[in-house]
N, C-alpha and C positions, 0 to 999 in steps of 0.2 A: 348517818343512818345505821341502825343496828342490823346485823345480818339476820337472815331467816325470812320466812313467809310474811307477807304484808297483811295485817288484820285491821278491821275497823270495828270499834265498839260504839253502839248507838243507844244511849239511855239518857232520860232527862234527869236522873238522880246522879248528882256529882259523885257521891260516895261509891256507888256501884261502878261508875265509869272508871274512877281512879283505882278501885280494888281490882277490877278485871284487867285493866291495862298493866298494873304492876305485876300481877301473877303471870300473865301471858308473856310479858317481857322477860321475866325470870326463866321462862321456858325456851327463850331464844327467838321469840317472834318480834317483828317490828310492828308496834301497835299505835294506831291513831284513835282518838276518842272524841265524839261530838255529842251534843245534847238534843238534836232535832233531826227529823227525817230530811228536812230541806238541806241542812248542812251535809248530811250523809250522802244525799244524791249528788250534791255539788262535788264533794271529795271523790266519790266513786267515778264521776265523769272524768276527773282529772288524773286518777291513778288506778292501778290494777291491783285490787284487793283479792286475795284468795278466799278469805272468809269474812263474813260480816255477822256480828252478834247484834241482833236488832230487837229492841223492845217493841211489844205490840202496842202499848198505850203511850202515845207521844202527843205533845201539843202540836196543833196544825195538822199536817199530813200524818196519818197514823201508820203504824208499822206494816200492816197488811197492804196498804196502798204503796208504801215504799218498796215492799217486797215485789209487788207486781211490776213496778217500774224498773227495779234492778234486774229482774228476770228478762226484760226486753232488750237488755244491752247485748252487744255482739258476743261477749265472753263473760257471762254473768258469774258472780262469785257464789260460793256455797253460803247459804244464809241459815243461821241458827236463830230461831225466834225465842224471845224471852218474855214471860208474862208473869205479872204479880198475882193475877186472879184469872187464870186461864180456864176455858171451858172446852169440852170435847168438840163443840161446833167450831170454835176458833182454831183449834189444832188441826181439824180436818180441812178447814178452808186454807190454812197456811200450807199444809202439805200439798193440796191441789194446786196452789199457786207456785209450788216449786221449792218450798223450804226443805233444807236438808234434815232438820230435826226441830223439836219444840221442847223447851225446858221451862219449868216454873220456878218462881222465887218462893222461899229463899234458895239461892243458888248453891248447889254442891260444886265446890271448886274443882274437886277431883273429876267429877262428871264433865264439867266444862272443858277441862284439859283433854279428856278422852274424846269428847265430841269434836273439838277443834282438830285434833290429830286425824280423826277419821274423815272429817270433812275435807281436809287438805289432800289426803290420800285419794278420796273419791274424785275430787276435782282433777287431780293429775291423771288418774286413770281415764277420765272422760277426755282429757286433752290428748292422751296417747291414742285412745280409740279414734278420735277425730282425725289425728295425723295418719293413722293406719288406713282409715277410710279414704282420705284424700290421696294417699299413695296408691291404694288399690284402684281408685278412679283413674289415676295417671297410668297405672299398669295396664288397665283394660281399655285404653283409648284406641280408637280405630285410626290407623296411620295411613296417610296417602292424600295427595292433592289432585289426583286424577278426577275426572268428572264422575265416574261411577262411585268412587269412595266419598266424594263430597255429598252425593245424593244419598248414600248409605248412612252417613252421619246425620243428615237432616231427617231421614226416615226414623232413625233411632230416637232422636230428640222428640219427634212428634208422637211416636208409639210408646216410648218407655213409661210415661206417667199413667197409661191406661192399663186395664186388665185384659186387653185383647190378646188372644192366643196368636203366637207367631210361628210360622214354619219357614225355616232358613234352608235355602237351596245352595249348593256349591260343591265343587270337587273336594276331595280329601286334601287337607293341608291349606285350604284357603283362609281359614280363620272363623269358621262358623261358631265354635265355642266362644271365641273372643267377642263376637257380636252378641251372643246370648248373655255373656257376663256384663258387657257394656249396657245392654238393655236393663238388666237387673240393677246395676249400680246407679243408673239414672232414674229408677222407678220409685214409686212410693213404698215399695217393699224392700228397699235397699238395706234396712236394718234387720230384715229376716234372712233366713238361710238361702244360699244358692246350692242346690243339690243336683249333681250330675249323674246320669245313668247312661252308660254306653250299651245300647241294646244289642250291638253286634258282638260284644265281648263276654256276655253272660250266657251260660248254657241254658237251653230251653227249659230244662227241668228246674232251674233255679230262678228264672226271671220273675215269676209271680211272687216268690218269697222275697226277692230283692225289692220289688216295687211296693208290695202291700204288707210285708212282714209275715211272721207266723208265730204260732204258740208252741210251747214245748210239747214234743211227742206227736206233732201233726204229721210227720213223715220220718222215715229213717234218717238219722243224723241230726234231727231237730232236738238238740239236748237242752235248749233254753229258749225263752221267748226272744223274738227279734222284732225290732221296729223297722218298718219298711221306709222306702225313700219318699213316698207320698206323705207319710206322717212326719218325717224329718223336715220336709219342705213346708209344713203348715205355716202360713203367714208369710211365706217367701216364694221362691221360684224353683220349679222342677224342670231341668233341662234333659229332654229325651234325645240323646244323640244317636244318629243312625237308626231312626225310627222305621225305616224301610226294611230293616232286618228283623223286626219283631214278628213273632208267629201270629197267625190269625186268631188263635185261642186267647193269647194275651191281649191282642188288639181289642177284642170284644170287651174284656174287663176294663181296659183303659178307657174305652168309649163310655162305659157306664160311670166311671169316676168323673169324667169330664162333664157328663150330663147332670150328675146328682151331687158331686163333691162328697160322695160317701163310698165306703168300701168295707169289706171284712178281711181280716188277716187270714192266712191259710190255716185251716183247722179250727176256725172260730166262727160263731154265729153272731157275735156282737158287732154292731155297725159303728164305724168310726167316721166322724165328719171332719173335713179339712177345708181350709181356704188356701188354695194353691193356684198360682199362675203357671201354666204349662207352656214352655217353649220347646219346639221340636226342630230337628235338623236331619237332613238326608243328602247323600250324594247320588241318589237314584232318581229316575224319572217316575214319580209315584203314579202318574196317569197310566204309564205302561205297566206298572205293577198291578194296578187295578184291572186293567184289560186282561191280564193273564191270571187273575184270581188270587194274587199274592198279597193284596192290600185291600182293606175294607174301604169302600167308597164313602160310607157315612163317617168313618173316623177321619178320612182325608178332609171332608168338609168341616168337621169340628176343629181340626188343627190348622187348616189353611185360611184362617180368618184374615191374617195380615201376612202375605208372603214377602219374604226377603230373598234377595239373590246376591251372593258374594262372588264377584268375578274372579276368574283364574288370574294368576300373576302375569301370565303371558299376554293377557288382554288389557293390562294396565302397566306396561313396562316403564312408563314415566315415574311410577312410584318406587321402582327398584333402588335408585340411589338414596332416597329418603329412608327406606326400610333398612338398607345395608348400613348406613351411618348410624341409625338408631340402634341396631343390634351390635355394631362395633362398640358404641359407647356403653351399652348395657353390659356386655361380656367383659370389656376391658375393666370396668368398675368391679364386676363380680369376681374377677380373678386377680384383682390388685395389680393390673398391668397398665403401662402407659397407653393412652388411647391410640388404637390403630387407625390408619387411614388407607384408603384405596387410591392407587394411582389412576389417572384418567383412562389409561389403556386397560387396566384391570377392571375398572368399572364398566368400560365398554363391553368387555367379555360377559360380565354379569347381565348386562342389559340385553345382549343378543341371545343368551342361553334361554331355551324354552321353558325351563322350570316345571317338569312334570309333577314334582312334589309340592309345587306352589310355595307359599310363604314359609311353611314348615321346613322345606328343603333349604331355602335361603337362610333361615335362622340357624339351622344345624351347621351349614357350611361356614357361616360367619363365626360361630362358636369354635369350630375346629381351627379356623385360621388364627383366631386370637390365642388359642392354646399353643399351637405348634409353630406359628410363623416367628422366626427369630428377629425380624426387623419390624420397626414401627410402621413402615410404609410397605403396603402389600402390592407387589408387582405381579404381572401375568405369570411368571415362572413359579410363583407361590401357589397358584390355583391348581386344583385337581384336574386330571386329564379329561374327565367326562365333560367339563365345561367347554373345552376346546372342540370336542367332537360335536357338541350342540352348536357352538359358534361357527364351526366350519360349514354348517349348512346355510349360513347367512350369505347373501350375495356380496356383502362387503367384508373384506378381511379385517379381523380385529386388531392386528398388530400395526404399529406405526413405524417400526424400524426392523431391519433384518436381524439385529441382535435379539430383539424381543421374540421374533418368530423362531429363531434357532434355539433360544433358551427354552421356549415353551415346548418345542418338539423334543429336545433332549430330556426335559423333565418328564414328559409323558412316556417316552421310550424307557427311561430308567425305572420309572414307577411300575410300568407294566412288567419289566423283567424282575423287579424285586417281588412283585406279587406272584409271578409265575414260580419263583423259587422260595416262596413263603418267607421272604425277608432274610434268607440265608446269605450273608455278605460274601462268603467265599465262593459259593456257587454262582451268585449274581455277577461278581467281578469276573469270574472265568467266562461266563456267557457273554459278557460285554467286551472281553479282551482287555481288561484293565487290572492294575494292581489294586489290592484291597484299600491301600492308603489313598490311591487316586480316586477310587469310588467314593470313599468317605468325604474327600475334598469336594468332589462333584456334588454330592448330596447336600453338603453344607452351603455351597454357593447357589444351588438351585432351591434352597429352602425346603428340602425333603427331610422330614423327621421320622426316624424309625419308630414304630409303635412299641408300647411297653411290652 
Protein backbone atom coordinates (compact mmCIF):
# COMPACT_ATOMS: atom_id res chain seq x y z
CA UNK A 1 0.00 0.00 0.00
CA UNK A 2 1.29 3.42 -0.91
CA UNK A 3 1.81 5.96 1.89
CA UNK A 4 -0.41 8.98 2.35
CA UNK A 5 -4.11 9.61 2.99
CA UNK A 6 -6.64 7.09 1.71
CA UNK A 7 -8.90 8.38 -1.11
CA UNK A 8 -11.83 6.82 -2.99
CA UNK A 9 -12.82 7.83 -6.54
CA UNK A 10 -16.38 6.95 -7.61
CA UNK A 11 -17.28 7.47 -11.29
CA UNK A 12 -18.95 5.26 -13.87
CA UNK A 13 -16.57 6.50 -16.61
CA UNK A 14 -13.45 4.32 -16.56
CA UNK A 15 -11.32 7.02 -18.21
CA UNK A 16 -12.09 9.57 -15.47
CA UNK A 17 -11.50 7.00 -12.73
CA UNK A 18 -8.11 6.03 -14.10
CA UNK A 19 -7.07 9.65 -14.77
CA UNK A 20 -8.01 10.87 -11.29
CA UNK A 21 -6.43 7.85 -9.59
CA UNK A 22 -3.16 8.31 -11.50
CA UNK A 23 -2.88 12.03 -10.77
CA UNK A 24 -3.74 11.68 -7.08
CA UNK A 25 -1.32 8.78 -6.62
CA UNK A 26 1.40 10.98 -8.12
CA UNK A 27 0.57 13.46 -5.33
CA UNK A 28 1.33 10.79 -2.72
CA UNK A 29 -2.20 9.56 -1.95
CA UNK A 30 -3.35 5.96 -1.75
CA UNK A 31 -6.31 5.78 -4.16
CA UNK A 32 -9.02 3.22 -4.79
CA UNK A 33 -11.45 3.64 -7.70
CA UNK A 34 -14.90 2.08 -8.25
CA UNK A 35 -17.66 2.51 -10.84
CA UNK A 36 -20.83 2.53 -8.72
CA UNK A 37 -22.26 3.88 -5.49
CA UNK A 38 -22.98 0.35 -4.29
CA UNK A 39 -19.29 -0.57 -4.55
CA UNK A 40 -18.31 2.73 -2.95
CA UNK A 41 -20.54 2.17 0.09
CA UNK A 42 -19.20 -1.37 0.47
CA UNK A 43 -15.58 -0.16 0.36
CA UNK A 44 -16.31 2.75 2.70
CA UNK A 45 -17.82 0.36 5.26
CA UNK A 46 -14.65 -1.74 5.18
CA UNK A 47 -12.04 1.04 5.13
CA UNK A 48 -11.40 4.54 6.48
CA UNK A 49 -11.27 7.02 3.58
CA UNK A 50 -10.35 10.62 4.29
CA UNK A 51 -11.79 11.93 1.00
CA UNK A 52 -14.30 10.55 -1.50
CA UNK A 53 -14.60 12.06 -5.00
CA UNK A 54 -18.17 11.13 -5.90
CA UNK A 55 -19.98 11.51 -9.24
CA UNK A 56 -23.55 12.77 -8.96
CA UNK A 57 -24.92 10.73 -11.88
CA UNK A 58 -24.35 7.02 -11.29
CA UNK A 59 -26.24 3.87 -12.31
CA UNK A 60 -28.36 2.41 -9.49
CA UNK A 61 -27.94 4.50 -6.34
CA UNK A 62 -27.08 8.05 -7.39
CA UNK A 63 -24.36 10.21 -5.91
CA UNK A 64 -26.61 12.30 -3.67
CA UNK A 65 -28.13 9.22 -2.03
CA UNK A 66 -24.64 7.77 -1.60
CA UNK A 67 -23.50 11.07 -0.03
CA UNK A 68 -26.38 10.92 2.44
CA UNK A 69 -25.45 7.36 3.45
CA UNK A 70 -21.74 8.23 3.79
CA UNK A 71 -22.58 11.13 6.08
CA UNK A 72 -24.44 8.81 8.45
CA UNK A 73 -21.28 6.83 9.24
CA UNK A 74 -19.58 7.38 12.64
CA UNK A 75 -16.58 9.12 11.06
CA UNK A 76 -17.72 10.32 7.63
CA UNK A 77 -15.17 11.18 4.93
CA UNK A 78 -14.95 14.57 3.27
CA UNK A 79 -16.94 14.24 0.02
CA UNK A 80 -16.23 16.22 -3.15
CA UNK A 81 -19.15 15.94 -5.60
CA UNK A 82 -18.46 15.72 -9.34
CA UNK A 83 -21.08 16.47 -12.01
CA UNK A 84 -21.07 16.53 -15.79
CA UNK A 85 -24.09 18.81 -16.03
CA UNK A 86 -24.60 20.27 -12.59
CA UNK A 87 -27.27 22.73 -11.59
CA UNK A 88 -27.42 25.23 -8.75
CA UNK A 89 -30.21 23.15 -7.21
CA UNK A 90 -28.03 20.01 -7.22
CA UNK A 91 -25.05 21.88 -5.75
CA UNK A 92 -27.19 23.37 -2.97
CA UNK A 93 -28.69 19.99 -2.12
CA UNK A 94 -25.24 18.37 -2.05
CA UNK A 95 -23.97 21.10 0.29
CA UNK A 96 -26.95 20.66 2.62
CA UNK A 97 -26.28 16.92 2.71
CA UNK A 98 -22.74 17.65 3.91
CA UNK A 99 -20.57 17.72 0.78
CA UNK A 100 -17.25 19.49 1.25
CA UNK A 101 -17.38 21.01 -2.26
CA UNK A 102 -18.89 20.62 -5.73
CA UNK A 103 -16.95 20.58 -9.02
CA UNK A 104 -18.16 20.29 -12.61
CA UNK A 105 -16.77 18.39 -15.58
CA UNK A 106 -14.57 18.85 -17.54
CA UNK A 107 -12.39 18.61 -14.45
CA UNK A 108 -9.57 21.01 -13.69
CA UNK A 109 -6.88 18.70 -12.34
CA UNK A 110 -5.14 21.56 -10.53
CA UNK A 111 -8.41 22.45 -8.80
CA UNK A 112 -9.01 18.80 -7.87
CA UNK A 113 -5.58 18.63 -6.18
CA UNK A 114 -6.26 21.83 -4.22
CA UNK A 115 -9.74 20.67 -3.19
CA UNK A 116 -8.45 17.29 -2.00
CA UNK A 117 -5.68 18.95 0.01
CA UNK A 118 -8.14 21.35 1.63
CA UNK A 119 -10.65 18.57 2.33
CA UNK A 120 -7.99 16.49 4.11
CA UNK A 121 -6.94 19.50 6.18
CA UNK A 122 -10.56 20.28 7.09
CA UNK A 123 -11.26 16.70 8.15
CA UNK A 124 -8.17 16.56 10.34
CA UNK A 125 -9.12 19.86 11.96
CA UNK A 126 -12.55 18.39 12.71
CA UNK A 127 -10.89 15.30 14.24
CA UNK A 128 -8.66 17.50 16.41
CA UNK A 129 -11.67 19.56 17.45
CA UNK A 130 -13.58 16.41 18.41
CA UNK A 131 -10.59 15.19 20.42
CA UNK A 132 -10.33 18.51 22.24
CA UNK A 133 -14.05 18.44 23.03
CA UNK A 134 -13.79 14.92 24.42
CA UNK A 135 -10.78 15.97 26.53
CA UNK A 136 -12.71 18.99 27.79
CA UNK A 137 -15.62 16.75 28.67
CA UNK A 138 -13.20 14.56 30.68
CA UNK A 139 -11.62 17.60 32.28
CA UNK A 140 -14.98 18.91 33.45
CA UNK A 141 -16.25 15.65 34.91
CA UNK A 142 -17.70 15.84 38.40
CA UNK A 143 -15.65 13.42 40.51
CA UNK A 144 -16.85 11.52 43.56
CA UNK A 145 -18.76 8.37 44.49
CA UNK A 146 -20.54 9.76 47.54
CA UNK A 147 -24.34 9.86 47.51
CA UNK A 148 -24.55 13.68 47.04
CA UNK A 149 -22.11 13.61 44.11
CA UNK A 150 -23.92 10.76 42.39
CA UNK A 151 -27.13 12.75 42.78
CA UNK A 152 -25.41 15.87 41.41
CA UNK A 153 -24.20 14.02 38.30
CA UNK A 154 -27.71 12.68 37.73
CA UNK A 155 -29.14 16.18 38.10
CA UNK A 156 -26.61 17.49 35.54
CA UNK A 157 -27.55 14.74 33.06
CA UNK A 158 -31.26 15.57 33.36
CA UNK A 159 -30.86 19.37 33.32
CA UNK A 160 -28.05 19.90 30.78
CA UNK A 161 -30.07 19.30 27.56
CA UNK A 162 -32.65 21.92 28.57
CA UNK A 163 -32.50 25.72 28.51
CA UNK A 164 -33.67 25.98 32.13
CA UNK A 165 -31.76 28.54 34.20
CA UNK A 166 -29.66 27.05 36.98
CA UNK A 167 -28.61 28.60 40.29
CA UNK A 168 -25.70 26.77 41.95
CA UNK A 169 -25.23 27.08 45.70
CA UNK A 170 -22.10 26.12 47.60
CA UNK A 171 -19.18 27.37 49.66
CA UNK A 172 -16.12 28.85 47.96
CA UNK A 173 -13.90 26.18 46.46
CA UNK A 174 -16.53 23.44 46.24
CA UNK A 175 -16.51 23.39 42.42
CA UNK A 176 -19.48 25.51 41.36
CA UNK A 177 -17.73 26.60 38.16
CA UNK A 178 -16.91 22.95 37.37
CA UNK A 179 -20.61 22.09 37.64
CA UNK A 180 -21.50 25.02 35.36
CA UNK A 181 -18.94 23.88 32.77
CA UNK A 182 -20.17 20.29 33.01
CA UNK A 183 -23.72 21.53 32.35
CA UNK A 184 -22.53 23.45 29.29
CA UNK A 185 -20.42 20.55 27.96
CA UNK A 186 -23.41 18.19 28.13
CA UNK A 187 -25.90 20.70 26.70
CA UNK A 188 -27.19 21.30 23.20
CA UNK A 189 -25.15 24.53 23.32
CA UNK A 190 -21.83 22.77 23.81
CA UNK A 191 -20.52 24.01 20.44
CA UNK A 192 -21.22 27.58 21.56
CA UNK A 193 -19.11 29.65 23.92
CA UNK A 194 -18.93 29.27 27.69
CA UNK A 195 -18.40 32.80 29.03
CA UNK A 196 -17.66 33.41 32.70
CA UNK A 197 -18.17 36.62 34.69
CA UNK A 198 -16.97 36.88 38.29
CA UNK A 199 -19.39 39.46 39.66
CA UNK A 200 -17.34 39.91 42.84
CA UNK A 201 -14.10 40.72 41.00
CA UNK A 202 -15.34 43.50 38.69
CA UNK A 203 -15.65 47.07 40.07
CA UNK A 204 -19.20 48.46 40.23
CA UNK A 205 -18.44 51.18 37.68
CA UNK A 206 -17.28 48.62 35.10
CA UNK A 207 -19.73 45.74 35.56
CA UNK A 208 -22.33 47.07 33.09
CA UNK A 209 -19.69 47.60 30.42
CA UNK A 210 -18.36 44.09 31.10
CA UNK A 211 -21.79 42.50 30.77
CA UNK A 212 -23.36 44.55 27.99
CA UNK A 213 -20.40 46.19 26.23
CA UNK A 214 -20.05 49.87 25.35
CA UNK A 215 -19.47 52.15 22.39
CA UNK A 216 -16.48 54.41 21.94
CA UNK A 217 -16.73 57.66 23.89
CA UNK A 218 -19.61 56.52 26.11
CA UNK A 219 -17.57 57.28 29.24
CA UNK A 220 -14.08 58.38 30.22
CA UNK A 221 -11.63 55.70 29.12
CA UNK A 222 -13.92 54.17 26.50
CA UNK A 223 -11.44 54.61 23.66
CA UNK A 224 -13.00 51.93 21.44
CA UNK A 225 -16.13 49.82 21.09
CA UNK A 226 -16.33 46.78 23.36
CA UNK A 227 -18.40 43.60 23.03
CA UNK A 228 -20.00 42.55 26.32
CA UNK A 229 -20.20 39.10 27.86
CA UNK A 230 -23.87 38.63 26.95
CA UNK A 231 -23.06 39.16 23.28
CA UNK A 232 -19.99 36.91 23.45
CA UNK A 233 -22.14 34.15 24.93
CA UNK A 234 -24.77 34.38 22.17
CA UNK A 235 -25.72 30.80 21.24
CA UNK A 236 -23.89 29.48 24.29
CA UNK A 237 -23.81 29.76 28.08
CA UNK A 238 -23.13 32.75 30.36
CA UNK A 239 -21.92 31.86 33.86
CA UNK A 240 -22.53 34.59 36.43
CA UNK A 241 -20.30 33.59 39.34
CA UNK A 242 -20.90 35.13 42.79
CA UNK A 243 -24.18 36.67 41.63
CA UNK A 244 -24.89 37.70 45.23
CA UNK A 245 -22.21 40.39 44.98
CA UNK A 246 -23.87 42.15 42.04
CA UNK A 247 -25.26 45.64 42.74
CA UNK A 248 -29.02 46.28 42.72
CA UNK A 249 -28.68 48.59 39.72
CA UNK A 250 -26.96 45.92 37.64
CA UNK A 251 -29.38 43.28 38.89
CA UNK A 252 -32.29 45.23 37.38
CA UNK A 253 -30.58 45.32 33.97
CA UNK A 254 -29.72 41.62 34.10
CA UNK A 255 -33.36 40.90 34.98
CA UNK A 256 -34.49 42.71 31.84
CA UNK A 257 -32.12 40.70 29.64
CA UNK A 258 -33.37 37.47 31.17
CA UNK A 259 -36.96 38.48 30.47
CA UNK A 260 -36.46 39.85 26.95
CA UNK A 261 -33.13 38.43 25.72
CA UNK A 262 -32.39 41.99 24.54
CA UNK A 263 -30.17 44.82 25.79
CA UNK A 264 -28.36 48.00 24.77
CA UNK A 265 -24.63 48.58 25.05
CA UNK A 266 -23.53 51.39 27.36
CA UNK A 267 -23.88 54.68 25.45
CA UNK A 268 -25.99 53.18 22.66
CA UNK A 269 -29.71 53.20 21.88
CA UNK A 270 -29.46 50.26 19.46
CA UNK A 271 -31.06 47.08 20.83
CA UNK A 272 -29.18 43.81 20.48
CA UNK A 273 -30.92 40.42 20.69
CA UNK A 274 -29.16 37.35 22.04
CA UNK A 275 -29.90 33.69 22.72
CA UNK A 276 -28.07 32.93 25.99
CA UNK A 277 -28.54 30.33 28.69
CA UNK A 278 -27.67 31.84 32.06
CA UNK A 279 -26.18 29.79 34.90
CA UNK A 280 -25.51 31.64 38.15
CA UNK A 281 -23.66 30.67 41.32
CA UNK A 282 -23.36 32.05 44.82
CA UNK A 283 -21.78 31.25 48.19
CA UNK A 284 -24.36 33.44 49.95
CA UNK A 285 -27.85 32.71 51.27
CA UNK A 286 -29.83 34.75 48.77
CA UNK A 287 -33.02 34.58 50.81
CA UNK A 288 -31.16 36.41 53.59
CA UNK A 289 -29.81 38.90 51.06
CA UNK A 290 -33.38 39.53 49.84
CA UNK A 291 -34.59 40.05 53.41
CA UNK A 292 -31.99 42.77 54.03
CA UNK A 293 -32.69 44.42 50.66
CA UNK A 294 -29.40 43.49 48.97
CA UNK A 295 -30.83 41.19 46.29
CA UNK A 296 -33.90 41.51 44.06
CA UNK A 297 -36.57 38.93 44.75
CA UNK A 298 -37.79 38.95 41.13
CA UNK A 299 -34.27 38.26 39.86
CA UNK A 300 -33.92 35.43 42.38
CA UNK A 301 -37.06 33.77 41.02
CA UNK A 302 -35.79 34.19 37.45
CA UNK A 303 -32.45 32.58 38.26
CA UNK A 304 -33.59 29.90 40.70
CA UNK A 305 -35.53 27.83 38.15
CA UNK A 306 -33.37 24.75 38.82
CA UNK A 307 -31.40 24.97 42.08
CA UNK A 308 -28.18 22.96 42.47
CA UNK A 309 -26.28 22.43 45.72
CA UNK A 310 -22.59 21.49 45.73
CA UNK A 311 -21.69 20.02 49.15
CA UNK A 312 -18.60 21.03 51.12
CA UNK A 313 -15.71 18.56 51.01
CA UNK A 314 -15.98 17.90 54.77
CA UNK A 315 -19.54 16.64 54.12
CA UNK A 316 -18.35 14.03 51.63
CA UNK A 317 -15.07 12.81 53.10
CA UNK A 318 -15.38 9.46 51.30
CA UNK A 319 -14.56 11.35 48.05
CA UNK A 320 -11.21 12.69 49.35
CA UNK A 321 -9.12 9.61 48.35
CA UNK A 322 -10.62 9.62 44.84
CA UNK A 323 -10.01 13.34 44.40
CA UNK A 324 -6.48 13.18 45.84
CA UNK A 325 -5.47 10.34 43.50
CA UNK A 326 -7.03 12.15 40.54
CA UNK A 327 -5.06 15.33 41.29
CA UNK A 328 -1.86 13.33 41.91
CA UNK A 329 -2.17 11.75 38.46
CA UNK A 330 -3.06 15.09 36.83
CA UNK A 331 -0.13 17.05 38.28
CA UNK A 332 2.41 14.23 37.99
CA UNK A 333 1.63 14.12 34.27
CA UNK A 334 1.61 17.93 33.95
CA UNK A 335 5.04 18.28 35.58
CA UNK A 336 6.58 15.24 33.91
CA UNK A 337 7.14 13.36 37.17
CA UNK A 338 6.60 9.77 38.21
CA UNK A 339 3.08 9.41 39.55
CA UNK A 340 3.03 10.14 43.27
CA UNK A 341 1.04 8.08 45.75
CA UNK A 342 -0.13 8.73 49.29
CA UNK A 343 0.59 6.29 52.09
CA UNK A 344 -2.40 5.04 54.05
CA UNK A 345 -1.41 7.14 57.08
CA UNK A 346 -0.99 10.28 54.94
CA UNK A 347 -4.37 9.66 53.29
CA UNK A 348 -5.94 9.25 56.75
CA UNK A 349 -4.72 12.73 57.68
CA UNK A 350 -6.25 14.19 54.50
CA UNK A 351 -9.55 12.49 55.28
CA UNK A 352 -9.65 13.86 58.84
CA UNK A 353 -8.71 17.43 57.92
CA UNK A 354 -11.81 19.75 57.73
CA UNK A 355 -10.79 21.42 54.42
CA UNK A 356 -12.12 24.98 54.93
CA UNK A 357 -11.03 25.77 51.36
CA UNK A 358 -12.82 22.68 50.02
CA UNK A 359 -11.75 20.97 46.77
CA UNK A 360 -9.72 24.00 45.67
CA UNK A 361 -7.59 23.72 48.82
CA UNK A 362 -7.07 19.98 48.28
CA UNK A 363 -6.10 20.53 44.64
CA UNK A 364 -3.58 23.23 45.55
CA UNK A 365 -2.08 21.03 48.28
CA UNK A 366 -1.65 18.08 45.93
CA UNK A 367 -0.01 20.30 43.31
CA UNK A 368 2.44 21.57 45.95
CA UNK A 369 3.25 18.00 47.07
CA UNK A 370 3.92 16.86 43.50
CA UNK A 371 6.30 19.80 42.99
CA UNK A 372 8.27 19.72 46.26
CA UNK A 373 8.03 16.15 47.58
CA UNK A 374 11.35 14.36 46.86
CA UNK A 375 9.91 10.83 47.11
CA UNK A 376 7.29 9.11 44.95
CA UNK A 377 5.49 7.95 48.10
CA UNK A 378 4.04 10.76 50.21
CA UNK A 379 4.21 10.14 53.96
CA UNK A 380 2.74 12.16 56.86
CA UNK A 381 6.00 14.04 57.42
CA UNK A 382 5.72 15.45 53.88
CA UNK A 383 2.39 17.13 54.68
CA UNK A 384 2.18 20.78 55.80
CA UNK A 385 1.66 21.55 59.51
CA UNK A 386 -1.86 22.98 59.14
CA UNK A 387 -3.17 19.52 58.22
CA UNK A 388 -2.01 18.12 61.55
CA UNK A 389 -3.64 20.93 63.47
CA UNK A 390 -6.92 20.07 61.76
CA UNK A 391 -6.41 16.35 62.27
CA UNK A 392 -5.52 16.86 65.95
CA UNK A 393 -9.12 17.93 66.56
CA UNK A 394 -10.23 14.43 65.57
CA UNK A 395 -10.98 12.00 68.44
CA UNK A 396 -8.84 9.40 66.64
CA UNK A 397 -5.12 9.98 66.33
CA UNK A 398 -3.93 9.95 62.68
CA UNK A 399 -0.57 8.27 63.30
CA UNK A 400 -0.07 4.52 63.29
CA UNK A 401 3.46 4.51 64.82
CA UNK A 402 5.50 6.56 67.28
CA UNK A 403 8.02 7.30 64.53
CA UNK A 404 5.29 8.85 62.34
CA UNK A 405 4.04 11.02 65.20
CA UNK A 406 7.55 12.17 66.13
CA UNK A 407 8.46 12.93 62.50
CA UNK A 408 5.24 14.89 62.02
CA UNK A 409 5.85 16.93 65.17
CA UNK A 410 9.50 17.61 64.17
CA UNK A 411 8.43 18.70 60.71
CA UNK A 412 5.75 21.07 61.99
CA UNK A 413 8.14 22.55 64.59
CA UNK A 414 10.99 23.09 62.12
CA UNK A 415 8.63 24.55 59.51
CA UNK A 416 7.25 27.00 62.06
CA UNK A 417 10.78 28.12 63.04
CA UNK A 418 11.77 28.49 59.38
CA UNK A 419 8.73 30.69 58.76
CA UNK A 420 9.43 32.75 61.89
CA UNK A 421 12.95 33.48 60.61
CA UNK A 422 11.81 33.95 56.97
CA UNK A 423 13.73 30.85 55.88
CA UNK A 424 17.08 32.26 57.02
CA UNK A 425 18.99 29.02 57.59
CA UNK A 426 21.61 30.46 59.91
CA UNK A 427 19.08 32.10 62.24
CA UNK A 428 16.78 29.06 62.19
CA UNK A 429 19.62 26.65 62.99
CA UNK A 430 20.67 28.87 65.92
CA UNK A 431 17.08 29.01 67.21
CA UNK A 432 16.85 25.23 67.03
CA UNK A 433 20.28 24.68 68.58
CA UNK A 434 21.52 22.85 65.49
CA UNK A 435 24.43 23.18 63.08
CA UNK A 436 23.43 24.47 59.63
CA UNK A 437 24.50 21.18 58.04
CA UNK A 438 22.39 19.25 60.57
CA UNK A 439 19.39 21.47 59.79
CA UNK A 440 19.77 20.79 56.05
CA UNK A 441 19.94 17.03 56.69
CA UNK A 442 16.84 17.23 58.88
CA UNK A 443 14.94 19.19 56.22
CA UNK A 444 15.88 16.66 53.55
CA UNK A 445 14.84 13.67 55.68
CA UNK A 446 11.53 15.33 56.56
CA UNK A 447 10.75 16.37 52.99
CA UNK A 448 10.97 20.12 53.65
CA UNK A 449 11.93 22.05 50.53
CA UNK A 450 13.01 25.68 50.83
CA UNK A 451 11.01 28.11 48.65
CA UNK A 452 12.70 29.69 45.65
